[in-house]
N, C-alpha and C positions, 0 to 999 in steps of 0.2 A: 507557413510563415509565422503564424501565431504560436505554433509549438516551438519554433526556433527562438522566438522572443522569450518564451518561458525558460528555456535553457540558458539564454543569454543573460537573464537576470541573476544567474549565479556568479557571473564574472566579477561584478563589483564587490560582492561578499567575499570572494576569494582574494581579490586584489587588496581590499582594506584590511583583511585578516593577515595577509602576508606582510603588508607594510607595518602593521602593528607589532607582529611577532619578531620581525627581522630588523627593523630600524628603530624600534622603541618610540616612534612617533605615535601620538594619540590621534586616531581618526575615529573616535568613539561615535560621534554623531553620524558621520558618513556610513560607518559600519551598521549602526542600528537602522538607519533609513533604508539601506540596501537590503538588510535582512527582512525588514517588514515588507518591502515591495516584493521581494522574491517569494516569501512565504505566502503572502496574500494572493499573488497571481497564481502560484502553484496550487493553492487551495481552491481558488475559483476554477482553475482548469480541471482539477480532480472532480469537483462536484458537477459542473456544467458540461464539460466536454467528455470526460472519461466515464462518468456515471449517468449522464443524461438527466440530471435533476435540476430543478429550479428553486432551490432553497425551500421556502415555506410551502409552495404548491406542489413540490416534488414533480410527479408526472402521473399520467392516467393509469398506467399499468405497472404494478409493483409485484415482485415475487416474494418479498419479505414483508413483515409487519411494518406499518408506517413508523413506529417508534424506532425501529432499527436504523432507518435512514437518518433520522435526526441525531441519534446517538453516534452513528458513524461520522456524520458531518462535524459534530463537536470534537470527537476524538481526532479526526484528520486535521481539523483546524489547529488544535493544540500540538499535535505531533509534527506538523509541517515546520514548526519553529525549532525542533530539537537538533536537526543537523546544522542549522546556522549557529546555534549556541555552542556546538562542539568546536566551531572555528573561532568563536569569539574569545576574548581574554577572560570572560566570566567563567568559561568551562575549566580553565586552569586553576580556579580557586573554589569551585563548587564543593570539592571534598573537604575544604577547610571551613566552609560556612555552616556545615551541619554539626552542631555541638553533640558530643557523645558518640558520634558515628565516625569510626576510623577506617578509611579506605583510601587507596591511592588514586592518583589521576588516571591511571590505566583502568581502574574499575569504573570510573565515571565514563570513560570513553567506551568501554565494553557495554555498559548499561544503555548508553545512547544508541549504540549499534543494534542491540537487541530490540530496543523500542522501534528503530527504523525498520527492522525486519518484520516486526509485528504490524507496523503501519502498511508496509507493502503487501503483506498477506491479506490484510483487510481490504486494501485497494483492489487487489486482483479479484477477490470474491465479488465485489460490486461492479467491477469492470466486466466480468464474465456475465453477471446478471443483466447488465445493460445490453450487452451484445445479444443475449438470448431474447430479451424483450424487443430489441430493435430489429433483429433478423429472424426471429422465430416466433413461436407462440408459447405461452406459459406451459401448456400441456405437452409440448414437444420436448421438454427437458428430459422426461423419462424415456423418450423415444429417440435417443441419439443413434444415428445410423451406425451399424457395425459392418464388419466385413461380410461380403456376400456368402451365403450358405451354399456349400457344395456337399456332395456325398461324403467327402473326406472329413469336413469339419462340421457336419451337421450334428445336432444334439443326439440323434439316434446312434451315431457312430462314436460317441464319446466313450472313453475308457471307464467312466463312472456312470454309465447308463443304468437307470433304475428299471428293472424288469419285475415281473411278478415274483421271481425268486429272491429279489433283493439286488444289490449292486453287482454288476458284472465287470470284471477287470480283464483287460487284454494283457496277457503276460508274454 
């Protein structure tokens, strides 16, 4: 249910963005408030629910250096707002606001999509790390179970088996 609430916080952002773009009505305050609520809730969800962290105290078991978690939290906080900005009227004028830099609105959108891909890549690394800590042990990362070994797929029957004479290839 709480995850559904997270996704439902996008609806007001989309609704007020749509109204602004298609009716010309200014819902600037409503749009900003809905963007802040959505971004903060999603950031909280990432940190607490998806990554199992508690901000300053983090958690007992960490697989990365402590600084990495704080850095990722700051980056996630900032990047959580980028998709909202893409829907806002501000995004349509960012390319005009940077003096000396000439690029189109499409480049602005492309850059924000690349940033979102990078945010999601960062998210998945820390999500997998949390799952490993939560359901495994840190030392088991290197011991990921593989397919059962049989005579057909054992290392000894590999076409690149190293023997005393060097590599042996099955032809």
